[in-house]
N, C-alpha and C positions, 0 to 999 in steps of 0.2 A: 504494499499500499504506499508507503513512504520510503524515499531512497535511503541508504547509509550514506554517511559521509564520505566523500570521495578521497579526500585526506584524512584519514583516521587519526594520524599523527597529532592533529591539531584539536581532536575531540577533547573536551574538558569533562571532568568527572561532574556528577550529579550536583554535590555540594556547591560547585562553582556556579551551576544553573541556577539555583534556588539565590543565591548570593546577586548575581548578577540581575535576576528578575526583581528583587528586593531593592538593589541599591540604584538600580538604572534611573535615570533623571526624566527620561522620555523614551518613546518607541515609535514606530512607524507601523501602521495598519495597513495592509494591503486587501483590497476588495476588488470584486469583479461584477460588472454592471451588464445590464441588457445589451450595449454595444459591445461586449466581449473584451471591451479595453480595462486593465488593469488600472485600479486607483490607490496610490499610496498617500497617507495621511500622517504627518508627524503629529503626536499627542501625548499629553500626560496620561499616566496610569497608575493602577495599584494591583499589586499580587497578593492574592487572598486564598488560601487552602486550595492550592491549584488551579486557580483561575485568574484571568486578568479583568479588569473593570476599568472602564473609562466613562467620561461623561460630556454632554455635549446637547446641541439643540435636539429638538423633537422632530425635525425634518431637516433634509440636506442630502448630499451627493453619498456620503458614505451609508447613511441609514437606508437610502433607495436600494445600493447596491447589496446590503446586507438581507432586505427583504427579497430581493432577487435570488441571491445565494448567501445561505448563512456561513458557508466555508470562506474562512479567513486566515491570512498569515499575518504574524506580528514579529516585528524584529527589534532588538535591543544591541546598540554597541556602546562600548564605554572603555574609558581607559587606554584611549588611542596615542600613539607617539608614533611619528614618522621617523624611520632608522635611515636616514639618507646613506651613510657609508655602506649599510647592509642592504639596501635597496629593497627594503621590506617596511611592514609597518607593526608595532607591537598593538595588541587589542586584545579584548574578550567580547563575544557576543553570544546573543541567545536567538534561534529562530523556533517560532511558536507555529503550529498548524492546530486550528480549531474549529469550534462552531460559536457563531455569535448570536446572541439574544438580546432584547430589550428585557431589563429587570422589571417586573410590575410590582414583586413584593416590597411593601414599605420598609420594612425591617432590614431587609438585604440591602435596600437602596441607602439606609441611613450607615449600615456598617461600612459599606464601600465609602460613601462620603466621609466617615469619621477617618477611614485610612489615609484618605487624601489630605486630611488636616493632619494627621501624623505624621506623613510621609513630607509633605510640602510646607505645612506652616505649624510646627509641632510647639512654638511659643506663642501660639493664639489658640490652643484647645479649647478654652472656655468660651471665646467669641466663635469660633467656628462651631462649636456644638449648638450655638444659639441659632446661627445662620443656617445651620443645617435643619433644625426644628421648622424654621419659618419657609425654607425653600424647598426642601426634599421632596414635596409633593409634586412641584413643579419641575423638578430636575429629572432629566432623561439619563439613565444608566445603562450601561451594554456591557455584559458578561461575556467573555470569551471562555468556553469550556475547553479546555487543553486536550486535543488528541494526541499530539506529538510535540516534544520539545527536545532541542539538542543545543548543546553548547560548545562553542570553539573559540580557539584563540591563539594567539602567538605570545607568550608571556616572557621571552628571552628578550 
């Protein structure tokens, strides 16, 4: 169903995968639309219980694409450093394949939104919690249930 990494020497162990997904500042969501063109969107995200969550508008290109096909890919790259003298780059990355769906459950939405506060605004938890209580019902959250994820890197 999914290909193995071509360069298996670059595959990282699962604990790297978890760390990269938890620490990554942003990722790129890839969807496919009715016109059969891929659409890649950089966005902030959180990783909770082997699933990725992102938030955004209730309408738009990426949501139209997800309605067309729930199969998505998501990638995170971090700790990059170009090594000119070695003609390579130091990096670590994760590629996720999964299925995207809109979160309807209000409690799950609040958990995801609080995870955003914890990750991106930890010094504003009280204000963030108050904001979530006011805005959660109007906020669109999408969950990516992970079918496969691989971590890859050049750490030398």
